[in-house]
N, C-alpha and C positions, 0 to 999 in steps of 0.2 A: 583545593577541591578534593573531596573524599571519594572513595570508590563507590559510594551509594548516592551521589548527587543525581538530580533529575536527568541531566543529559547523559550521564554514564548508563543509567538504568534504561533510558530510551534507546541508546545505541545498542545495548545488549538485547533489548526486546526486538529491535530491527534485525539484528543478526539472527536471532532465533526464527523470526518470521521468514527471513530470506532463506534459511536452511530448509524450513518446511515447504516453502514455495518452490524451491529448487527440486525437491523430491516430487512434489505434486505436479510440477511442470513436465516431468518425464512421463507421468501417467497421462497428462493432458495430450502430450505429443503422441503417445502410443494410441490412445483412443481416437485422436483425430486422424492419424494415418490409417487406422483400421476402418473408420467410417469412409474415408476417401477411397480406400481400396475397394470396399464394397460397391461404392458408386461407380468407380472406374470399371469394375467387373460387370457392370450392366444392371445393378440393382436399382429398382425404382426408388424414388424418395420415400414412398410409403414403406417399402421393405427396409430401407436404411433406418427410418424412424422406428420401425418395429423392433429393431435390434437394441434400441435404447441408447445407442452411442451418441447421436447428436445431443440428446437431452443431457447425458452425462458430461459431454464436452462443455456445453454451455454452463451447466451448473458449476463445474469445477473452475472454469475460467472466471466466472463471476465471483466465486469464493476466493480465488487467488487475488483478484483485483481488490476486493474488499479488505482482505488482510493486509495487503501492501499499503493501500490508502490509509487504513487505520493506523498502522505503525508509523507511517510517514507523518501523519498528523500529530501523533504524540511526540515524535522527535522534533518536528518543526516548533511546536509549542514550547518544548523544553529549551531549545536553542534560543528562541526569541526571548524567553524569560531570562535566561542567563546573560544574553547580550545586553538586555535592558538593565539587569542588576549590575553589570560591569560598567554602566554609564553610557552605553551607546544610545544615541538619539533615535527616535522612531524613524526619522527620515533616512538615517544611515542604515538601520536594520532593513528598511524597505528596499534600499538599493542592493544590499547583499542578496536578498531573496528575489529581487526583480518583481516586486509587487508594489502596490500603492501604500502610502503611509497610513491610509485609512484601514487597510487590511491588517497591518501590524497593530494599530490601535485597538482593533476588535479583538485580536489575539491577546493583547495585554489586559484588556478590560475583562475578558473571560477568565484570565488568571486571577484577577482580584475578586471576581465573583465566586471562584472555587476555593479561595483561601479561607 
């Protein structure tokens, strides 16, 4: 296995996303605490919304989730492809991931369509 195979690239991409998400998670925590503090201090929901914090919190949370899900999907596809290439049966791969064999078949079919 070379240093540039699909799984290695996918793990590296996941690490980069995780590092970015870690940094942005601190911003999310700070903004959430600030919005909560405003509300706890007696601000109305309209006043809290006027600060823009709830909107920023939700936008950032959605962005973090999308980045993680996307990176996980790329990694999952790469691992499934490699396991299949190593001779693992669809049913065995499905057990490893805790999903149906149909789900693995769909992932492998998508691989052949993208090749």
